[in-house]
N, C-alpha and C positions, 0 to 999 in steps of 0.2 A: 261679615264674620270672617275669619282668619282660619282656614282649614287648619284638622288638628290630626295629630296620629297617623295613621298610614295614607289619607289624601293628601297630607300637608309634604312627606316623601315623596308624592307620584308629583305633585304639583313642582317641589322641587329640582328634581330629574327633571322631567319635561322643561322649564326654564332653563337647567343646564346644558340640555342637549339644543336647544334652540339657540343659546349664545355658540355655542361652541361651533355650530351648521353654520352661523353667520360669519362668524369669524373664519373658518376655513375657507368659505367662498369669498370672502374679502380678501386673504392671501392669496389665493388661488388666481383672481383676475388680476392682481397688482403682482404677483410674484413672477407671471408672463413677460408683464411690459416696463414698471416705474422701479421696481425692486431686484430685478435681475438684470444680468448682464445678457446681450444678445448672446445665445447660446451657438451662433455662427460666426463671430468676430471676437478676438483678444488682443491685449496690447503686448508688444512684444519688441525685442531690440533687435536691432537691424544693424547689420555692416555693407558697404557698399564696395564690393569686389574689385571695382574700377579705381574709385580715387580715395576709399580707406574710410569715407564716412561712416562713422558710428549714431545712429540716431533710433527714438522710440518711435512706433507707428501702431495702426490699427490694423490688423490682419484679418481677411475674412478668408471664411473656409473655404476653398476652392478646389476643383481637380479638373486636371494635373494642376501640381504645384509648380510656382512659378515665380521669377525673379521679382522683386518689388521696384518702382522707379524712386533713384535715388533722389532727393530735394536739393542737393548739391550739385553734384554734375548732371542729372536730369536722366542717367543711363538706367536702364532697367536691369541692374546688376547688384542690388541689394538681397541677401539672406537673412533668415535667423539665426543670431549668433547664440552658440551652445556655450554650457558650460558644464567642466568636469568637477563632482564636488568630490572625487577624490583626490586631487590635486591642486584644485582651484585654476584651472586654465581654461580661459573663455577662447571660442573659436568658431570660425565659419568652418564647417564640413567641405571637404576637397568633392566638388560637384565630377557627377560620372553619367554615362549615357548619353541618350540623343533625343529629345534636350536633354542639355546637362540639366541635373538636380541633384541634392543633397542625400546622403543616403537616409534609410528608415531609421536605422539603429547605427550613428556613427560612432567611430570610435579616438578616443582623445590621442591628438598627436602625439603629447608631452608623456604618457603614461602607458598608453594602450589599452585603457579600462573601456570598454563598451556599456558595464552596467551603472555606472554612476554618471553620465552625459545626460543631460536636461536645459531644457529653455533656459537661456540667460534672463531671467527677470529685470522687468523697468524699476529703478530707482534702487537696483541693487549694488552701485558705485563701482562696478569692475572697469576698468582701463580701457585701452588698446586691444584690439585682438593678439593674442601670446601673450596676456598678463597672467 
């Protein structure tokens, strides 16, 4: 016999809560592995300061920040390419310090802005450094 009136509402509410709880459990379990990117890595566009080769690579979050190895010349001289959204100029920031590293907030060498500079995203179609 089907529940009626108030009991029916309670059964429907309990069923809804159970389904939602199961969905949250599945989402949480899969969200940390299969459905989400590794939170300690990302895809980036790099440019080798030794040979000028521009390529995409997966970067891992490390400290201190260091140059990546260029697949073309084999030297550890590749750094992440930045893009100024104000003037659409892509560039590798000038390195400074010991050991040399790019600044945390680089300035665009073309327009001087530091408020509109971010990472050049893979697949964006930007050309060589200085484009």
